[in-house]
N, C-alpha and C positions, 0 to 999 in steps of 0.2 A: 504494500500500500504506500502510495506517495504521501508526502507531507500535505499536499493540497487536499487530498481526499480526507486525511485525518482532520485538518482544520475545518473542512466543510462539515464533516460528521459532528464535530464538537459544536460548531456554531448552530447547525440545524437542530441538534439535540437540545441545546440551550434555548433556542426559540420555542421549540415544542414544550419544553419544561416550563418556560414562562407562561405559555398559554394555558397549560394544565393547572399551574399554580393559581393563575388569575381566576379560573373557574372554580377552584376548590377552596380558596381562602375565604375566611369569614369577614375580616375587617376590610373596609373599602380602601384604606391607605395601603395595606399590604397587597391588595389586588392591583393597585396603581403601580406599586414597585415591581410587581411581576410583569405588568405591561411594559414598563421601562426596560426590564431585562430582555423581553422579546424584541423591543425596538432596537436595543443596542446590538443584539446578535444578528438582527436583520441588516444593520449597518455594516457589520463585519462581512456578511455575505455579499453585500454590494461592493465592498472593497475587493473581495475575491473576484468579482466580475469586472474589475477595472472601471468601476463607476464611482470614483472617489467623491465627485461632487454630490451624487445622489446619497452617498453614505453620510457626508457632512450635513446635508439637508435633513436626512433622517434623524441624525443626532440633535441638530439644532431645533428643528420644528417639532418632531414627534416626541423625542425624549425630553426636550426642554419645554417648548411653548405649550403644546397640547396638554402635557402632563400638569403644568402649572395652572392652565385653565381648568382642568378637572379638579385639582386641589382647591382652587378658589370656589368652584361650584359646590364642592362638598362642604367647605367651611361656611359658605354663605347660606346654604340651605339647612345647616345644622343637622346633618345626617346622623341618625341614631341607628347603630347596628342592632339588629334584632335577630336573635337565635331562632332558627327553624328546626324543629325536632321531627319533621315529617320525612321519615325514611320509608319509602315504599319499595320493597324488593321487586315487584312487578315492573314498576316504572324504571328502576335501575337496569333491570334485564332488558327491557325494550330499548332504552337509550343505548346500551352496549351493543345490542343487536343492530340498531340503526347505524351506529358508528362503523361496525364491521361491514355492513352492506354498502355504506358510503365509500369506504376505502377500497373494497373489491370493485365497485363500479368505476371509481376513478382509475384504479390500476388497469382494468380491462379497456378503458377508454384511451389511455395514453400508452399502452404496451407497444403497439405498433405504429405510433404516431410519427409521421415524417415531417420534420421542421424545415426541410429544404436545405439549401447550401449553408454551410457555416459562415457566419459573418466574421470576417477577420479584421475589419477596420472600425469596429464599434468603439474601441478605446481611444481612437484618434479624435481629438477635439470634442470629446463627449459633452463637455459643458456647453460648448457652442451649439452642438446639435440639439441638446435639450432646450436651450433658450430659444432657438429658432422654432422648434416644434411647439413649445408652450405659448410663445407670444405670437405665433403665426396661425396656429390651428386651434389651440385650446385656451384662448384668453377668457372666454365666458365661463367655462367650468372652473378655471383657476380663480377668478374673482368670486364666483358663487361659493366656493369652499370658504373663502375668507368671510363672506356674509353669514354663512351657516355658523361658523365659529363665533362671530360677534353676536348673533341672535341667541346662541346657546348661553353665552356669558350674560347677556341682558336678561334672559329668562331666569337664570340663577339669582340675579339681583332682585328681580320682581318677586320671585318666590320668597326670598329672604325678607324683603320689605313686607310682604303679606303676612308672614309669620310674626314679625315684630308688632304689626298692627293688631293682631289677634290677642297678644299678651296684655295689652293695655286695658 
């Protein structure tokens, strides 16, 4: 096994572990830290793909800004962790079965998938290529994402203000 394969397996395993932890942890802040772990390992995978700019943006935007917005949302809404004791073995079995069916379906779908010729020049001027694509073809979705994040933050503020008004 080459070093590249070992690094890929470590980073992908860390990303999967972060996702599993995010789903299984009880406290919201711990869930958020698990999401950060996933974001950072995905940034490492981007570095392996010679997409250093995308990796830097992944770290700055997702691991930094989006995580901070989520923390502000949690703090502003005064989230109270509630323990759920509802363990249903039938539901757990059905979810596990659904996961297995999903992975088998995905495996069968991509087993013989042909991606065409290997792109050899993707790492050359990749930041310039990304900028041209985003600001030539995807300007509206790019701006809509910023609006969605702003609306989410404003919604958290409105919820927090509503809760403060109820206490008086």
